[in-house]
N, C-alpha and C positions, 0 to 999 in steps of 0.2 A: 504494500500500500504506500501511497504518497504521504509524506510528513515524517514526523519524529516519533518513534515508538520506544518506550522502555519496557522490556519484557523481563520478568522475574521468574526464576525457576531453579532447577537443580541439575547438576551433571553427576550422575551416580548419587552419592550421599552428600556431595558438596553443594553448598549454596552458590548460586551464580546469577549474574545479571547481564543483559545484553542491551546495547543501544543501537537502534536501527534507524537510518535516515533514507527515505525514499527507496526502501527495499534493500539497502546496502548496510551490512554490518560495519559499524564504525568504532565500536568499543565493546570490550567483553571483560568481565570480572569473575573470578572464581576463587572460592575459599579453599583452605587446606588445613592440615593439622599444624602447620608452622605458625609461629607468632605473627599476628597481623601487624602491618605497618600502622603506626599510631598508638600501639600499645605502650603504656607507661609503667615502668617498674621502679620500685625502690631497690637499687642494686648496691652491691658492696664492691668497692674497688679491690682489685686483686694484684696484678703485677703489670708494670710498664713494659712496653715494647719500643725501646728507644729507636731502633732502626726504622720504625714505621710511624713514629710520632704519636703513639696512642697508648691505650691501656686496656687490658682485659678486665671485665667486671662480671661479678656473679649475679645471675638472675634466676628466678625459679624455673625458667625454661631452658637453662644452660648458660654457657659463657657468652657474653656479649663483647663487642669490640668498640671502644670509644676513642675517637680521634680528637686531636687538638685540645688536650686537657693539660693544664698546668697547675702545680701546687696541690695536687690531690695525692695524699699518702695512702698506702695500702690499708685495707680494713675499714675504710670510711664509707658511710652511706651516701648515695648520690641518686638523684632522680634522673632517669634516662628514658628516652622514647625510641621505639623501633622505627627505623627510617626506610627499611626495605626488606626484601627476602634474602636470606643468607644463601650463598653458593654452597653446593654440596661439600661437606667436610669443613666448613668455615664457621666462625662465630657469628652471632646475630649482630647486624650493624645497628648501632644505637647512637643517639646524640644527646647532649646535655641541655640543648636549647629546645624547650618544649613548645608545642603548638596545640591549642585546643580548638579544633576546627568543626564548624557546623555549616548549615546551608547558607547562611547570610554573613556569619561572623567568624573571625579567627582571633582568639585571644592569645597574646604573645607576652608571657611573663618577663622575658629577657629583653624586650624591645618596646619601651614605652612610646606613647604617642598614638594618635588616631590617623589612620591612612585609609584612602578609598581606592578601589581598583581603578587602574588606568582605562579599563574598558568602558567606564562610565565617564563620558566626555562633557556632558552638560554641566557647565560651571555652577549654575544655580542649584542643581540637584546635588552636586558634589558638596557644596557649602552646607546645604541642608542636612546631608548625611553626616558631615563632620560634627555639626551641632548636636544631632541625635546621638552620635557615638560618644561625644564628650559628656552629654547628660547621662547616658546609660552607664558610663564608666566612672562617674563621679565618686571619689573616695577610693578608687581602685588604682593601684600603682602599675598594673600591667598595661601593655599596649593593646591596640585593636586594629584589625584590618577588616574593612567592609568589602565583601566580595562583589563580583559583577552581578550576581543574582539579586542584589539589592535594587537594581535599576527598575525592576517591575514589582517589587514587594511593598506591602503596606508597612507604615512606620511601626505599628504595634507588633507586627510579626518580627520585624528586625530587632526591636527592643527586647522582646521576649527571648529571642535567640541569643542575644548578647548576655542577658541576665542568666540564662541557663549555663552558658559557657564560663562565665565568671564564677558561678557557684561551683562548677566542676573543678575549675582551676584552683579555687580556694580550698576545696576539700582535699585535692591531691597534695597541695603544698602543706597542709596540716599533718599529713602522714609521712613527711619527708624523712624525719630523723628517728623514727621509732621502729625498732626491730630489725630483722634480717631481710634477705631478699624476698620481695613480695610484688605480685601484680596488683597495681593500684587502679588501672583503667584499661579495659579491653578495647583494642582497636575496632573500628567499624567493619562489619562484614559487607559482602557485595550488595545486599538489598539496601542497607543503610547508606552505603556509598552512592548507590544509584539515586536515592532521594536527595542526598547531599550535593552531589556533583553534576547531576543531569537534570536540572530543573526545567519545568514548563514543557513537557512533551505534549504532543497532540493526543497521544494515547498512553495510558499507564496500565500495563497488563500484568496483574499480580495473581491471576487465576492459576490453579494447579496445572493447567495445560498451556500456560503462556508461551513456553518455548515451542511446543508443538504447533500452536495456532499461528505462530509467526515464522516457523521453519528455521529456528535458531541453529539447531544441530546441523541442518543441511548447509546453512551459510558458513558454519565453522569448518566444514569439510574442506573448503577451498584453502583455508589457512593452514591445514595440516600438510599441504604440499609445498615443496620449496619453490616451485615455478609460479611466476606471476606474469600474466599478460599485460602489456602496456599498449598505449595508443600507437598507431602507425606501424604495427607489427613488431615493435620492440618487446623486450621482456627482461625480467630480472629473476635471480635466484636468491633466496634468503636461506642460509644454511648455518645453523648454530653449531659451534664447536665448544669444547670445554674452555678454551682460552678466549674466544671472541665470536662475534657474529659476522660471518662473511657474506657480503652482498655483491653479486656479479651482475653487471648490466650488459645487455647485448642488443645490437641494432636490428637483428633479424635480416630480412631480405633487402632492406633499404641500403643501397650502395651510393647514395648521393653524398656530396661533400659535407652536408650538414647533418648526416644521419646520426653521428655520435652525439652531437649537441642535443638533437631532438630526443634521442633515447635517454640521455642523462637528465634532461629537464622533466621528462615524463616520470623517471624514477624518483626524482626529488619530490614531486607532487605526491606520489604513491607511498613513499617510504614511511612517513609517520604513522599512517593507518596500518600498514603491514606490520610494523614493529609493535604498535600498541595492541592490536587484537591478538597477535601471537604471544604477547606477554614477554617480549625479549628486551633485555637490558645489559648493561656492561659496556665493553668495548665493541664498537661496530666499525668494520673496515669496508669501504666501498671500492670495488674494482670496477671503475667506470668504463664505458665505451670510449674508444679513442676519439679525442678531439683536440684541436689546437689549444695551446696554452692561453691564447687570447680570449678563448671562450670560457675560461675558468670563472671569471668574474660573474658572468651571466648565470652560470650554474650555482655559484655560491649565493647569489641573490635569491634564486628560486628556492634553494634549500632553506635559507633563513626564513623566507616567507612561509614555507610549508610548516616548519617546526614552531614558528611563532604561535600558531593556532593549536599546537599539540598540548595535551594536559600533562604529559610526563616530562620531568626536568631533563633536558638534553643539552650537552655542550658540544658545539661545533668546533672541533679541535683544529682541523686544517689538513694540509697536504703533506704527504710523506715524500722522501726522495725518489721513490719508485712511481710516484704519480697517483697513489691511492689517496682517498679522503677518509679521515677518521672522525668518529663521533664517540662521545662518552655519555651513556644513558643510565638514568637511575633504575634500579631493579625494584620497582614497586608493583610489579605484576608477576603472576605465576605463568611460566611458559606452557603453551598448549601441549607441547611435546611430552609433558610428564603428567600422568594422573588423569588423562581424559579417557573415560570409559563409558 
């Protein structure tokens, strides 16, 4: 169907959610038995890892790894938040800068001030949201970010959301120094994340047959294959390895002088969705179709524009001596290649 559909369901026993736009799957979330991103622990510092600039910490779900920490001695309690999924055999990635995130508001205990999403461009509306935020945060030392979803929301709903997140943050802070390793806040599951991060769909399908009604599993089948067709007969292959994600771009039957650039521009447009739905993160290396160096700037501009709209934090690193292009992408999704039954 045309429009924006959020479908809730399960894959096997795991909770899952799908975002479909005009019949095309554009995002997919799946739960697992791993600690969810956003989970907050009271952890106990264990031992520093000087060569990596971090420290192992004890959590109730296993060892975590905390980067960029100074002045923290062993055996001390510290609040940490899970930032992504751990690679096999590695510690849970955690951070000491906590975020309390809901549909309209993000409370930031370590970053004071009231900020409004840049996606809201109307200056009068921005000013009104700042006033609303300051009023709601009166007496609270934490900071606040008002999300783009505030653009269409009622003031009362935004104020209620802020109050709820402030209450949760206060409760977590009150448990910071008492006892050993403990889970203080569970991260949001796929259904809650869909409500939080995919607002205002044309259809919200939470029936028991939601996935079946919208053909979600059939749509996922295409992402289980490495081959992706692009416009103009070009294609790309997305192949995860243990070390990195390899992406190979091909021109197909086009032998014109501009074939390489056209294929690479099509790949740039398709890549964020392909990585997002497949749940792939970490190091990504693009083996692009041959093109003159003078065309690299056009490709870089297209890639920046494509990832600017992406919801997963991605750093565009740049070119290698061999002419590959590298990305670094946050691991906040589970890969489709594991656990899909």
